[in-house]
Backbone as CSV, one residue per row, in Angstrom:
resi,resn,N_x,N_y,N_z,CA_x,CA_y,CA_z,C_x,C_y,C_z
1,UNK,16.398,161.637,13.466,17.368,161.048,12.546,18.264,160.038,13.161
2,UNK,18.699,160.265,14.340,19.575,159.313,15.045,18.962,158.054,15.245
3,UNK,17.613,158.055,15.514,16.835,156.831,15.733,16.780,155.997,14.577
4,UNK,16.596,156.565,13.267,16.607,155.677,12.123,18.049,155.142,11.945
5,UNK,19.140,155.704,12.159,20.417,155.171,11.988,20.695,154.140,12.962
6,UNK,20.138,154.336,14.181,20.331,153.326,15.233,19.642,152.081,14.962
7,UNK,18.430,152.068,14.355,17.697,150.967,13.936,18.262,150.273,12.679
8,UNK,19.032,150.917,11.919,19.607,150.367,10.726,20.683,149.324,11.120
9,UNK,21.413,149.637,12.188,22.507,148.690,12.589,22.098,147.248,12.824
10,UNK,20.994,147.043,13.676,20.573,145.675,13.991,19.976,145.051,12.686
11,UNK,19.340,145.757,11.759,18.910,145.220,10.505,20.026,144.687,9.638
12,UNK,21.100,145.582,9.586,22.140,145.140,8.734,22.998,143.913,9.366
13,UNK,23.056,143.914,10.763,23.660,142.750,11.423,22.916,141.605,11.240
14,UNK,21.565,141.563,11.335,20.749,140.458,11.176,21.003,139.897,9.671
15,UNK,20.903,140.803,8.616,21.054,140.418,7.310,22.463,139.752,7.073
16,UNK,23.483,140.171,7.699,24.841,139.656,7.614,24.927,138.296,8.212
17,UNK,24.234,138.036,9.408,24.207,136.816,10.016,23.391,135.796,9.149
18,UNK,22.253,136.258,8.714,21.381,135.425,7.742,22.154,135.108,6.445
19,UNK,22.829,135.962,5.792,23.573,135.639,4.698,24.663,134.608,4.911
20,UNK,25.372,134.871,6.083,26.525,133.873,6.451,25.958,132.541,6.697
21,UNK,24.835,132.370,7.399,24.221,131.117,7.625,23.816,130.484,6.372
22,UNK,23.215,131.232,5.517,22.745,130.602,4.184,23.941,130.110,3.367
23,UNK,24.987,130.948,3.375,26.235,130.605,2.594,26.896,129.307,3.174
24,UNK,26.828,129.166,4.515,27.422,127.944,5.111,26.501,126.723,4.778
25,UNK,25.168,126.904,4.776,24.281,125.843,4.422,24.481,125.376,3.050
26,UNK,24.654,126.308,2.126,24.899,126.043,0.720,26.269,125.276,0.564
27,UNK,27.212,125.692,1.225,28.528,124.922,1.203,28.345,123.415,1.686
28,UNK,27.592,123.333,2.774,27.387,121.987,3.339,26.652,121.110,2.389
29,UNK,25.575,121.651,1.721,24.792,120.787,0.822,25.666,120.529,-0.478
30,UNK,26.538,121.524,-0.931,27.324,121.245,-2.014,28.401,120.123,-1.718
31,UNK,28.960,120.064,-0.489,29.866,119.037,-0.072,29.133,117.643,-0.094
32,UNK,27.941,117.613,0.373,27.202,116.364,0.365,26.856,115.884,-0.896
33,UNK,26.500,116.852,-1.856,26.259,116.418,-3.293,27.410,115.792,-3.940
34,UNK,28.625,116.460,-3.684,29.871,115.963,-4.153,30.218,114.543,-3.724
35,UNK,29.949,114.292,-2.393,30.106,113.057,-1.744,29.207,112.005,-2.392
36,UNK,27.905,112.365,-2.569,27.000,111.340,-3.203,27.412,111.131,-4.641
37,UNK,27.836,112.049,-5.394,28.320,111.855,-6.749,29.467,110.892,-6.781
38,UNK,30.441,111.169,-5.929,31.581,110.238,-5.869,31.283,108.833,-5.486
39,UNK,30.267,108.589,-4.639,29.785,107.267,-4.190,29.053,106.723,-5.438
40,UNK,28.196,107.437,-6.120,27.532,106.997,-7.257,28.566,106.540,-8.401
41,UNK,29.539,107.296,-8.687,30.577,106.935,-9.612,31.223,105.691,-9.290
42,UNK,31.604,105.517,-7.971,32.209,104.170,-7.558,31.362,103.059,-7.792
43,UNK,30.013,103.199,-7.306,29.163,102.025,-7.413,28.893,101.728,-8.907
44,UNK,28.918,102.670,-9.813,28.696,102.500,-11.231,29.928,101.751,-11.770
45,UNK,31.095,102.090,-11.452,32.363,101.434,-11.749,32.342,100.002,-11.309
46,UNK,31.888,99.700,-10.220,31.896,98.310,-9.706,30.912,97.500,-10.547
47,UNK,29.829,98.073,-10.922,28.785,97.349,-11.784,29.418,97.020,-13.049
48,UNK,30.024,98.059,-13.712,30.616,97.871,-14.987,31.719,96.817,-14.956
49,UNK,32.583,96.890,-13.901,33.545,95.873,-13.770,32.981,94.430,-13.587
50,UNK,31.945,94.390,-12.845,31.234,92.976,-12.635,30.578,92.538,-13.950
51,UNK,30.116,93.427,-14.795,29.617,93.044,-16.059,30.808,92.602,-16.932
52,UNK,31.897,93.196,-16.959,33.048,92.803,-17.793,33.470,91.450,-17.297
53,UNK,33.581,91.156,-15.987,33.966,89.881,-15.499,32.998,88.813,-15.929
54,UNK,31.677,89.158,-15.867,30.687,88.150,-16.229,30.740,87.816,-17.711
55,UNK,31.320,88.760,-18.553,31.432,88.504,-20.005,32.819,88.006,-20.355
56,UNK,33.610,87.523,-19.374,34.893,87.044,-19.521,35.860,87.962,-20.285
57,UNK,36.093,89.127,-19.801,36.971,90.027,-20.509,38.537,89.450,-20.268
58,UNK,39.137,89.558,-21.366,40.569,89.170,-21.328,41.587,90.166,-20.980
59,UNK,42.808,89.859,-20.629,43.897,90.772,-20.321,44.100,91.720,-21.445
60,UNK,44.212,93.003,-21.182,44.463,94.105,-22.089,43.277,94.289,-23.116
61,UNK,42.160,93.685,-22.861,41.011,93.938,-23.657,40.159,95.097,-23.144
62,UNK,39.480,95.750,-24.039,38.659,96.769,-23.681,37.209,96.494,-24.030
63,UNK,36.388,96.733,-23.004,34.881,96.480,-23.240,34.227,97.818,-23.249
64,UNK,33.509,98.207,-24.389,32.941,99.462,-24.502,31.349,99.412,-24.145
65,UNK,30.938,100.325,-23.434,29.451,100.537,-23.179,29.165,101.911,-23.765
66,UNK,27.930,102.336,-23.547,27.477,103.550,-24.078,28.254,104.625,-23.414
67,UNK,29.310,105.237,-24.114,30.220,106.364,-23.649,30.932,105.915,-22.378
68,UNK,31.054,104.671,-22.069,31.889,104.266,-20.956,32.658,102.988,-21.433
69,UNK,33.761,102.682,-20.683,34.603,101.580,-21.092,35.257,100.954,-19.891
70,UNK,35.544,99.621,-19.961,36.254,98.899,-18.957,37.510,98.342,-19.685
71,UNK,38.655,98.527,-19.051,39.896,98.019,-19.635,40.517,97.123,-18.548
72,UNK,40.695,95.849,-18.935,41.309,94.925,-17.981,42.749,94.892,-18.121
73,UNK,43.540,95.103,-17.039,44.970,95.198,-17.078,45.655,94.227,-16.203
74,UNK,45.232,92.989,-16.292,45.838,91.951,-15.476,45.066,91.720,-14.177
75,UNK,45.492,92.459,-13.140,44.799,92.283,-11.901,43.878,93.464,-11.557
76,UNK,43.950,94.487,-12.442,43.238,95.729,-12.238,42.279,96.040,-13.361
77,UNK,41.142,96.756,-13.006,40.291,97.123,-14.076,40.301,98.653,-14.061
78,UNK,40.417,99.318,-15.196,40.264,100.767,-15.394,39.028,101.079,-15.924
79,UNK,38.122,101.767,-15.360,36.850,102.125,-15.806,36.784,103.624,-16.160
80,UNK,36.393,103.960,-17.285,36.103,105.370,-17.655,34.671,105.600,-17.741
81,UNK,34.121,106.478,-16.999,32.733,106.704,-16.868,32.288,107.817,-17.877
82,UNK,31.108,107.907,-18.002,30.419,108.972,-18.950,30.863,110.270,-18.729
83,UNK,31.066,110.635,-17.364,31.512,112.023,-17.068,32.955,112.311,-17.099
84,UNK,33.682,111.244,-17.708,35.165,111.360,-17.840,36.047,110.910,-16.743
85,UNK,35.481,110.604,-15.595,36.112,110.218,-14.484,36.654,108.738,-14.623
86,UNK,37.894,108.581,-14.284,38.506,107.182,-14.473,38.675,106.624,-13.046
87,UNK,38.328,105.443,-12.833,38.445,104.697,-11.534,39.120,103.390,-11.908
88,UNK,40.076,103.074,-10.993,40.777,101.851,-11.036,40.344,100.895,-9.847
89,UNK,39.886,99.711,-10.241,39.521,98.792,-9.181,40.314,97.483,-9.273
90,UNK,40.513,96.863,-8.157,41.178,95.609,-8.110,40.232,94.515,-8.660
91,UNK,40.765,93.358,-9.032,39.942,92.266,-9.348,39.434,91.698,-8.122
92,UNK,38.211,91.424,-7.996,37.548,90.884,-6.789,38.118,89.454,-6.432
93,UNK,38.818,88.835,-7.318,39.348,87.545,-7.138,40.775,87.622,-6.654
94,UNK,41.396,88.811,-6.693,42.740,89.057,-6.388,42.834,90.192,-5.338
95,UNK,42.400,89.955,-4.099,42.333,91.034,-3.128,43.665,91.353,-2.394
96,UNK,44.757,90.625,-2.747,45.972,90.927,-2.121,46.611,92.209,-2.477
97,UNK,46.226,92.817,-3.677,46.911,93.976,-4.131,46.030,95.235,-3.958
């Protein structure tokens, strides 16, 4: 009987180490996914801002896209994305601010 109990300890230890390593790997991938989503949102906001500039958006005007919008506020553009995130970008022609 003592032999069975003695063999159980390394198995439980191995499972604990394996579970911890798996959890850390999941956290790492989740962080990378969040980073990629943030980068994707920023790139999408830049594209929408550039489309608004190409269409000569005026000050305090709002340009709507499919569940997205760009609002021009003088030197800044406020972009609201489909996922609800709002990103404010400077005008590419006014880089001093």
